[in-house]
N, C-alpha and C positions, 0 to 999 in steps of 0.2 A: 823478645821483639814484639812490638805492638800488633803486627800483622799475624802473629802466631794463631793458629786455629782455636787454641784454648780461649782466647779473648772473644772470638766470635761466638763460640758455644756458650760462654758465660753471659754475654749480652743477650743472646737469644733466650736463655733460661730466665733471665731477669724480665724480659718482655713478656714471656709466657706467664710468669707469676703475676705480673701487674695486670695484664689484660684479662687473663683467665680468671683470676680472683675477683676482679671488679665485675666482669660479666656474670659470674656465678652469683655474686651478691645482688646485682640488679635483677637477675632472673628470679630470685627468691623474694624480693621485697617490692620492687616498683615496676617491673616489666609489664604487669597486667594493668596497672593504673594509668600509665602515661605512654603515649606513642613515642615521645622523645627518648624515653628510656629504652624502648625496643630498638629504635634506630641506633642509639649509642651502643647497645649490646652487639648489634651486627657490626658496627664500626670497630669495636674492640676485637672481635673475632677476626676481622679482616686484617687488622694490624698484627695480631698474633701470627696469622699465616704468612704475612709479608716478612716477618722476622725469622720464621723457620725455613722458608724456601731457599735463602742463600746458602744454607748448610748442605743443600742437595746440589752438588756441582754439575748440573746438566743444563743443556740449552733450554729444555722445556721449563725447568724450574725458574731460570732467569726470565724467560718471556712471561710466565705466569706471575712472577713477582712484579714485573713492570705493569702487567694488566691489573693487578690488585690496586695499584695507585689510581687507576682509572675508575675504580669503585670507591676507594677511600675518600677521594675528593668530593664527589656528589653526595655520598653518605653523610659526610661532615656538614655540608651545606644544608641538606634536608633535616638533619638533626637540629641545627641551629634554628631553622625556620619553625620546626615543631616546638622547640624550646620557647620561642617567642610568639606562640599563638597563631602561626600561619596555618591555614587549612591546606592539607596535602591530599592528592589523589594519585593513584597509581597510573591512571591514564594520562594525566597532564604532566606528571613529574617523572614518568618512566623513561622519557627520552634522555634524561641525565646519564643513564647507564648504557647508552648505545655504543659509545667508544669502548667500554669495558667488554660488551658482548662480542663486538667485532674482533678486538684484540685477543680475547680468549679463544675464539674460533681459530684465529691464525696460529695460536700457540700449539694447536694439535695438528698443524700442517708443517712437518719438519722442514721442507724446502723453503717455505715462505718465512718461517720463524728464523731460520739461519740467515736468510737474505736481509731481514729487518735488523737483526742484531749486528750485522756487519756493515750497516749503512747508517746515515744520519737520521733515518726514521726512528732509530733507537732512542732519540732524545724526546720524542713526542710525549710519552707519559709524564715526564717531569715538567715539561712546558705546560701541559694540560693542567696539572695540579696547581702550578703557579697562577694560571689564569683563573681557576676556580677560587683560589684563596683571595685574590683581589676582589672577586665578586662577593665572597663571603664577608670580607671586611666591610665593603660598602653596604652590604645588606644589614649587618649588625648596626652600623651607625645610623642608617636611615630608619630602621625598624624601631630601635630603642628610642630615638628622637620622637617618633610618632606615638609609641605606646605611652610615653610620659605625659601625653596630652589627655589620655583617657583611662589609664590604669594607675592604681596606687601601689602595685606590687610588681616588681620585675626582678628576676633572679640574677642580680649583678655578681654574686659570688661565682656562680656557674660561668657567667660571661667572662669573668676575669681569667678563669682557667681556660676557657675557650680561646681567648686571645693568646695565651701562652702556647696553646696547642697549635694555633694557626702559625705562629712565629716559627716553632720548631719543625712543623711539617714543611714550611717554606724552605727552611735550611736543609731538611732531608732531600727535598727536590733539587736544590742547588748542588748539594754534594753528589746527587745522582747524575746531574748533568755533567759535572766535572769528571766523575768516574767513567761514564760512557764515552765522553770526549777523549779521555786518555786511552781508553780501550781501543777506540777507532784509530788512534795514532800509534798503537803498539807500545805504549809506555806502561808496561805491566807492573813495575814496582810501585810507581806513584799511584796507580789505579787501586792497588790493594790497600794503601793507607787511606785513601778517600772513601773506599768502600767501608772500612772500619769506622770512620768518622760518621758515615751515614747510618750505620747500625747503632752507634751511641746516641745519635740524634733521634733515631726511631724509639729508643728506650725512653728518652725524655718526652717525646710526643705521647707515648703510651702513658707516662706518669701524668701528663696534662689531661688526657682523656679520663684517667682514673679520678683526678681531681674534680672534673665535671660531675662524674657519677657519684662520688662520695660526698659532695656538698649537698646538705639536706635542705635544699630549696626547691619548691615546686615549679615546674614549667608554667608558663602563662596559660591560662585557660583559653580555648580557641576564641579568636576575635570574630564576632558575628558580622553579618553583612551590614547591619545598621552602623556598627562601629567603624567598619572599613569605609563606608560611604562618608561618615563624618570626618574621618582622617583625610579623605580626598578633599573635602570641603575646606578644611583649615590648612591644607598643605602649603598654600601660597600666601598665607596671610602676612601682612606687612606690620611694621611697628605702629602702635596705636597713635591716633591723633588726639589733640587736647579734648575735642568734643566727645571722642569715644570714652576717654577716662571719666569725664563728667557724667556721661550717660550711664556708665556702669558702676559709679561710686556707691550709689544707694544699694544696688543689688549686692555688691561686694560686702558692704557693711552688714546687711541682713544675713548674708551667707556666713560671715564671720561669727555673728552672734548666735546663729543656729548651730554652727559647728561646736561652739563652746558650751552651749546648753544641752544639746542632744547627743553630742559626742559620736557623730556618725563615723569618725575616723577609726573607731575601734573595730569596725568591720575590716578584717585583715585583707580583703580583696575588693575594697570599695572601687566602683567604676563611675565614670563621669555620668553615664546615662542613669545610673541608680540615684546618684546625688541630685541630678536634675529633676527626677521624678519626685524625690522627697521634698524638694524645694518648689515643686509645681512650676518649673521653668523648663525651657528647652536646653538641651546639651550645649548648643551654640552660645546661648546667653550666659550660662555658667562658665563656659570656657573663656569667653571674652572678658567677663568680670575678673576672673583669676589672672588672665594674661595681661589685660589692659591696666587694671588697677593694682593687683598684687605683684605684677611683673614676674610671675612664676608659671611653671607648668603645673598641671593637676597633680602629678606625682610629687613634686616638691612641696606643694601646698599642703596636701594631706599628711605627708610624712613629717612636715614641720610640726603639726599638731601632735603627732605621735611622739616625736622627740621631746616636745615640751611636757607631755604627760609623763615621760620617763624622768624628766627633771623634777617634777613634782614628787614622784615616788622617792627619788634620791634625797630630796629635801625633807621628807617626812621623818621626824626623829623617832616616831613610834614604830614604824614598820621595819626599817633597817633590813630591807630585802637584799639578797645577793645580786650583783650586777647582772648575772645571766638571767635571773628571774625578772628583773626590771626590763631587760631587753625583750624578753618574750612577752611581757605584759604590754609593751608599747605597740604591739601588732606590726612592727617592722620586721619582716622575716629575715632580710639580709643583714648580717652584722656589719658588713661594709657600708651599707646605706645608713644604718643606725649611727655608726661612728661619724660618718661624714656629715649627716644632717644635724646631729647633736652639736658638733663642733662649729658648724655654720651659725647656729642660733645662739650658742652660749660662749663661743670663743675658746672652749676647752674640750678636750676629748672626754667621753663618758668615764673612762678609767681615772683620769686625773681629777675630774670633778667629783667622782665618787670617793676617791681617797681624801680629797680636801674636805668634803662634807663629813666623812667619818672621823677625821682628825679633829675637826671643830666640835663635833658632837661629843667626842670623848673628853 
């Protein structure tokens, strides 16, 4: 039977292996270099404990398990913020863990814990998680849209795993809501099945977090105050008018020629303010030229040149480099972005283009 304790122990062991192994790897390789990795390590350990606690069939364990959800949700959001270059401070961001602190305190008060678990207040942790996930999803969309205006490198591979993790954590919370609702109604048999479903989803969530940690892309370097101010300046910009396009056409032509001759795009973390300084222009002027005339974000504009440089390497009959080396030489860190940009410009995926070129050469 699916609700047999053996299944629960097996799933818990799987979560321990995934989260513990990934946390150990991060602690040895990247935890000192990136704050995002430190936050992810804490998140993995919280998920590990969340998976183990259901095996301890006590009221305290149940309440602590629910309390961990109140820590997992803000940890996930803070990790995403750090991953995307947001500045964090314990004073300003510590309030995210207020609910966790209060709930943990209640966990050690047996009378109060029993009262909460037997009332509709038991649904609060899972509702709390769902609210945080909606906020996290909105944050990712707005932040990535902003960063594409000023940065040429964004860890899209990690973000793809983060979206999977958000989805599964949401499903974990929904299954938890169903489990607690059934428990309050005394439907014990159905409750056991939904509890098992929640544990399976927790294992998938752990795998998603491991995917974030094992994807070898760097978090965004902290966005400085000047860049944040610029993002506020262009946040509400509208579609260009004909006079805007004419005014910026000359600058865009000069920018294009300079990019082709000086190959600034080979700086793998090129930023808008750096390019503006190299062109002896303001960041706003460069941004408007790219947006109004090129019809692109800064991210797409620079990576377009990088993808074209990869096409030149593939076309070179003398070099015949492996595709992985060509990808690395392009300065596009994310393989996802490399494939997407290359196909947008050439109409073919890098793999298909590479195979066609090699067959023609042969």
